[in-house]
N, C-alpha and C positions, 0 to 999 in steps of 0.2 A: 278190663279197666279201668280201676276205679278211683275215683276222686274224694272225698269227707265220706266215702262210703256208699257213693252213688255210682250210677253204671254209665259208663260214656257208651251212649246209643251211636253208632257211626259217627257223624263229626260234634254229636250233641249232647252239652253234660246240665243236666238240670240239677242246679242245686238253692237251699234256705239261704235266706239275706246274710246271716253270720257266717258261713263258709265260703259264698260267690265274694265279702269282702276280704276270706284269705288266700284265695284263689291266685296261682301265678303259673305260668310253660313257658317252656324256653324254647317254644316255637309258635309266629303267627297264631292267635287265637284273636275272636269277639266276641260282645257281650251285649245281652240284650237284658236293661234292671228295669223292672216294675216293683209299684213301687202306690201304696194306696195314697201316702201324704207326697209334700215337695220336697222330702228329705232323701237323700238316696245315699246310698254306702259309697264310701271310698271303696273304686275299682281300679287296681293298680293298673299302672299302665305299658309296664315291663312286656314288648312283644304284642301289645293289644295293637289292632289296626283297626276296629270302630269299637262305638258303645254306641248303645240308643236306649233312649229313659224315655218308658211309659208308665205313668199315672192313671189307673184307676183302681176301683176295687174289686172285691173279690166276689161277685153276689153272681148268680145264672140265672140274674133276669134284668131287662133295663130300667135304669132310673137314673135321670136327668144330671149330668155334672160327675158321677161316680163309674159311670159303665165305662166300657171298651167299643171308641168308637170307629168308626168308617175308618176317621182320618189316623186311628191308629194300627188297623189292621193294613192301609195302604202304608204305613210306614214302614209296621214288621217287616213285610215285604221286600219293602223299597229297599230297607238296609240288606238285609239278608242276600238279596238279591247281588248287591254290589261286594261283599263282603266272603261268599259262600265261597265259591273259590282260591282263593286269596289266605283264606281261614285252617285251621289243622282240627282248629274245637272254635266249635260253636257255645259259649256260656252260658246261659238262659237262668235266670233267678229270679224269684218275690221272695211272699215275705218264708212264706212258709218250704218252699219248693216243691208244694203238692196239688194245684189247681190252674194257676194263672199260665205260670211258667210252661208246665206237661200242654198245655192248650198250644200254646205259640210255639212247641219242639214240637206236638204230633202236625201239626198244621205244617210247616215248614219239612217235617221229615216226606209226609204226602207229596210236598213237589219235587224233593232233592235225594231222596234215600227211602224209595216207599217200599222197599221189603223190610221197611223197619220199624214204620212210624205205628202198626197195634200194639210195638211195646208200651209206647208212654200209655195208655189205656191200660193196658195188664199187670202198669207197676205204680201209677201214681192214678188222678183224678185228676181229668182235664175240665175245663171249665165249659160247659158247655156251650153257654152266650159266647163265647170270646173261639172256640172253638169254629161255630158255626158261622161266626163273623168274616172269621181268615177263610174259609172253605167257600163263599161266598166271594170272596175278593179273588181265591185260585183258580177260581173258574173264569177267571177274564181276564189270567195270564195268557 
């Protein structure tokens, strides 16, 4: 199944910001919305059971105030734990849907749908800083 030319991988759909704002689904779904500014797209509410907004820049090295933080990693994992079993789709987006959101998608797949996790690396370019930080916290689960 595809949405806006992007594949649904298990339960996870990675989208760019513009497509995320248009996304709707007729069954329960959740969203992790990523922006480098404090302006997030309007994500539709119909059948959405959860929304987590994270603000950080798309960089592969640490810079205070713009990097993906330990607190954000914990928040993403906690959010996923609350909505995973209730969601038919977890839509994750960032600006282009190529680096930050695939990193979160891959890390969540490593926890919830292991057999599909490598597909995110084959299709996208997961941000290494985000992925490694999430992996550090998934080891603690």
